[in-house]
mmCIF file of the C-alpha atoms, coordinates in Angstrom:
data_MODEL
# 
_entry.id   MODEL 
# 
loop_
_atom_site.group_PDB 
_atom_site.id 
_atom_site.type_symbol 
_atom_site.label_atom_id 
_atom_site.label_alt_id 
_atom_site.label_comp_id 
_atom_site.label_asym_id 
_atom_site.label_entity_id 
_atom_site.label_seq_id 
_atom_site.pdbx_PDB_ins_code 
_atom_site.Cartn_x 
_atom_site.Cartn_y 
_atom_site.Cartn_z 
_atom_site.occupancy 
_atom_site.B_iso_or_equiv 
_atom_site.pdbx_formal_charge 
_atom_site.auth_seq_id 
_atom_site.auth_comp_id 
_atom_site.auth_asym_id 
_atom_site.auth_atom_id 
_atom_site.pdbx_PDB_model_num 
ATOM 1  C CA . UNK A 1 1  ? 53.359 21.400  20.302 1.00 0.00 ? 1  UNK A CA 1 
ATOM 2  C CA . UNK A 1 2  ? 52.618 18.406  18.179 1.00 0.00 ? 2  UNK A CA 1 
ATOM 3  C CA . UNK A 1 3  ? 49.494 17.319  16.409 1.00 0.00 ? 3  UNK A CA 1 
ATOM 4  C CA . UNK A 1 4  ? 47.525 17.023  19.664 1.00 0.00 ? 4  UNK A CA 1 
ATOM 5  C CA . UNK A 1 5  ? 46.352 20.339  21.077 1.00 0.00 ? 5  UNK A CA 1 
ATOM 6  C CA . UNK A 1 6  ? 47.233 20.737  24.725 1.00 0.00 ? 6  UNK A CA 1 
ATOM 7  C CA . UNK A 1 7  ? 50.054 18.194  24.620 1.00 0.00 ? 7  UNK A CA 1 
ATOM 8  C CA . UNK A 1 8  ? 53.338 19.860  25.460 1.00 0.00 ? 8  UNK A CA 1 
ATOM 9  C CA . UNK A 1 9  ? 56.864 18.829  24.761 1.00 0.00 ? 9  UNK A CA 1 
ATOM 10 C CA . UNK A 1 10 ? 58.600 17.499  27.889 1.00 0.00 ? 10 UNK A CA 1 
ATOM 11 C CA . UNK A 1 11 ? 60.901 20.525  27.987 1.00 0.00 ? 11 UNK A CA 1 
ATOM 12 C CA . UNK A 1 12 ? 58.053 22.962  28.602 1.00 0.00 ? 12 UNK A CA 1 
ATOM 13 C CA . UNK A 1 13 ? 56.788 21.080  31.687 1.00 0.00 ? 13 UNK A CA 1 
ATOM 14 C CA . UNK A 1 14 ? 60.080 21.801  33.501 1.00 0.00 ? 14 UNK A CA 1 
ATOM 15 C CA . UNK A 1 15 ? 59.181 25.416  34.326 1.00 0.00 ? 15 UNK A CA 1 
ATOM 16 C CA . UNK A 1 16 ? 55.553 24.893  35.321 1.00 0.00 ? 16 UNK A CA 1 
ATOM 17 C CA . UNK A 1 17 ? 54.334 25.689  38.828 1.00 0.00 ? 17 UNK A CA 1 
ATOM 18 C CA . UNK A 1 18 ? 52.772 23.011  40.983 1.00 0.00 ? 18 UNK A CA 1 
ATOM 19 C CA . UNK A 1 19 ? 49.335 24.612  40.451 1.00 0.00 ? 19 UNK A CA 1 
ATOM 20 C CA . UNK A 1 20 ? 49.787 24.552  36.655 1.00 0.00 ? 20 UNK A CA 1 
ATOM 21 C CA . UNK A 1 21 ? 50.865 20.907  36.764 1.00 0.00 ? 21 UNK A CA 1 
ATOM 22 C CA . UNK A 1 22 ? 47.791 19.963  38.784 1.00 0.00 ? 22 UNK A CA 1 
ATOM 23 C CA . UNK A 1 23 ? 45.496 21.882  36.430 1.00 0.00 ? 23 UNK A CA 1 
ATOM 24 C CA . UNK A 1 24 ? 47.011 20.174  33.388 1.00 0.00 ? 24 UNK A CA 1 
ATOM 25 C CA . UNK A 1 25 ? 46.817 16.723  34.994 1.00 0.00 ? 25 UNK A CA 1 
ATOM 26 C CA . UNK A 1 26 ? 43.138 17.289  35.730 1.00 0.00 ? 26 UNK A CA 1 
ATOM 27 C CA . UNK A 1 27 ? 42.486 17.988  32.043 1.00 0.00 ? 27 UNK A CA 1 
ATOM 28 C CA . UNK A 1 28 ? 43.439 14.359  31.388 1.00 0.00 ? 28 UNK A CA 1 
ATOM 29 C CA . UNK A 1 29 ? 42.362 12.773  34.677 1.00 0.00 ? 29 UNK A CA 1 
ATOM 30 C CA . UNK A 1 30 ? 39.281 14.529  36.001 1.00 0.00 ? 30 UNK A CA 1 
ATOM 31 C CA . UNK A 1 31 ? 38.891 11.978  38.798 1.00 0.00 ? 31 UNK A CA 1 
ATOM 32 C CA . UNK A 1 32 ? 42.128 13.108  40.500 1.00 0.00 ? 32 UNK A CA 1 
ATOM 33 C CA . UNK A 1 33 ? 41.233 15.780  43.039 1.00 0.00 ? 33 UNK A CA 1 
ATOM 34 C CA . UNK A 1 34 ? 43.471 18.823  43.486 1.00 0.00 ? 34 UNK A CA 1 
ATOM 35 C CA . UNK A 1 35 ? 43.762 17.950  47.183 1.00 0.00 ? 35 UNK A CA 1 
ATOM 36 C CA . UNK A 1 36 ? 45.097 14.482  46.334 1.00 0.00 ? 36 UNK A CA 1 
ATOM 37 C CA . UNK A 1 37 ? 47.523 15.750  43.689 1.00 0.00 ? 37 UNK A CA 1 
ATOM 38 C CA . UNK A 1 38 ? 48.854 18.513  45.950 1.00 0.00 ? 38 UNK A CA 1 
ATOM 39 C CA . UNK A 1 39 ? 50.360 15.827  48.220 1.00 0.00 ? 39 UNK A CA 1 
ATOM 40 C CA . UNK A 1 40 ? 52.999 15.075  45.565 1.00 0.00 ? 40 UNK A CA 1 
ATOM 41 C CA . UNK A 1 41 ? 56.103 17.103  44.804 1.00 0.00 ? 41 UNK A CA 1 
ATOM 42 C CA . UNK A 1 42 ? 56.609 18.870  41.488 1.00 0.00 ? 42 UNK A CA 1 
ATOM 43 C CA . UNK A 1 43 ? 58.927 16.166  40.133 1.00 0.00 ? 43 UNK A CA 1 
ATOM 44 C CA . UNK A 1 44 ? 56.292 13.454  40.674 1.00 0.00 ? 44 UNK A CA 1 
ATOM 45 C CA . UNK A 1 45 ? 53.571 15.619  39.147 1.00 0.00 ? 45 UNK A CA 1 
ATOM 46 C CA . UNK A 1 46 ? 55.747 16.337  36.099 1.00 0.00 ? 46 UNK A CA 1 
ATOM 47 C CA . UNK A 1 47 ? 56.419 12.628  35.678 1.00 0.00 ? 47 UNK A CA 1 
ATOM 48 C CA . UNK A 1 48 ? 52.693 11.812  35.865 1.00 0.00 ? 48 UNK A CA 1 
ATOM 49 C CA . UNK A 1 49 ? 51.788 14.621  33.432 1.00 0.00 ? 49 UNK A CA 1 
ATOM 50 C CA . UNK A 1 50 ? 54.429 13.362  30.991 1.00 0.00 ? 50 UNK A CA 1 
ATOM 51 C CA . UNK A 1 51 ? 52.928 9.871   31.305 1.00 0.00 ? 51 UNK A CA 1 
ATOM 52 C CA . UNK A 1 52 ? 49.417 11.145  30.570 1.00 0.00 ? 52 UNK A CA 1 
ATOM 53 C CA . UNK A 1 53 ? 50.590 13.216  27.610 1.00 0.00 ? 53 UNK A CA 1 
ATOM 54 C CA . UNK A 1 54 ? 52.560 10.257  26.257 1.00 0.00 ? 54 UNK A CA 1 
ATOM 55 C CA . UNK A 1 55 ? 49.439 8.122   26.437 1.00 0.00 ? 55 UNK A CA 1 
ATOM 56 C CA . UNK A 1 56 ? 47.520 10.741  24.448 1.00 0.00 ? 56 UNK A CA 1 
ATOM 57 C CA . UNK A 1 57 ? 50.272 10.877  21.830 1.00 0.00 ? 57 UNK A CA 1 
ATOM 58 C CA . UNK A 1 58 ? 50.182 7.102   21.527 1.00 0.00 ? 58 UNK A CA 1 
ATOM 59 C CA . UNK A 1 59 ? 46.386 7.154   21.555 1.00 0.00 ? 59 UNK A CA 1 
ATOM 60 C CA . UNK A 1 60 ? 46.304 4.802   24.487 1.00 0.00 ? 60 UNK A CA 1 
ATOM 61 C CA . UNK A 1 61 ? 42.965 4.578   26.226 1.00 0.00 ? 61 UNK A CA 1 
ATOM 62 C CA . UNK A 1 62 ? 43.017 4.187   29.963 1.00 0.00 ? 62 UNK A CA 1 
ATOM 63 C CA . UNK A 1 63 ? 40.430 1.575   30.904 1.00 0.00 ? 63 UNK A CA 1 
ATOM 64 C CA . UNK A 1 64 ? 38.783 3.682   33.593 1.00 0.00 ? 64 UNK A CA 1 
ATOM 65 C CA . UNK A 1 65 ? 37.968 6.389   31.037 1.00 0.00 ? 65 UNK A CA 1 
ATOM 66 C CA . UNK A 1 66 ? 36.546 4.120   28.323 1.00 0.00 ? 66 UNK A CA 1 
ATOM 67 C CA . UNK A 1 67 ? 32.890 3.260   28.534 1.00 0.00 ? 67 UNK A CA 1 
ATOM 68 C CA . UNK A 1 68 ? 32.176 -0.320  27.752 1.00 0.00 ? 68 UNK A CA 1 
ATOM 69 C CA . UNK A 1 69 ? 29.638 -0.855  25.022 1.00 0.00 ? 69 UNK A CA 1 
ATOM 70 C CA . UNK A 1 70 ? 26.897 -3.362  25.737 1.00 0.00 ? 70 UNK A CA 1 
ATOM 71 C CA . UNK A 1 71 ? 27.203 -6.563  23.764 1.00 0.00 ? 71 UNK A CA 1 
ATOM 72 C CA . UNK A 1 72 ? 24.349 -7.022  21.385 1.00 0.00 ? 72 UNK A CA 1 
ATOM 73 C CA . UNK A 1 73 ? 23.020 -10.521 20.982 1.00 0.00 ? 73 UNK A CA 1 
ATOM 74 C CA . UNK A 1 74 ? 20.703 -11.904 18.376 1.00 0.00 ? 74 UNK A CA 1 
ATOM 75 C CA . UNK A 1 75 ? 17.414 -13.171 19.675 1.00 0.00 ? 75 UNK A CA 1 
ATOM 76 C CA . UNK A 1 76 ? 15.611 -15.771 17.650 1.00 0.00 ? 76 UNK A CA 1 
# 
């Protein structure tokens, strides 16, 4: 594991069960339902989990998870 807790090296995702992959994906993407994710095979789930973990490592914010701050304007 690197500096981000919960982020695994790609090698360790190879031996995960489908259920474990879905659980880990939902830690990053809580809007993805288990029923939706279960439609995909393990290879696709591993690829998506790797993508999410890579985004965390790069500190990329996914727009749907970032709340927009209201713009403050000066009133005279």
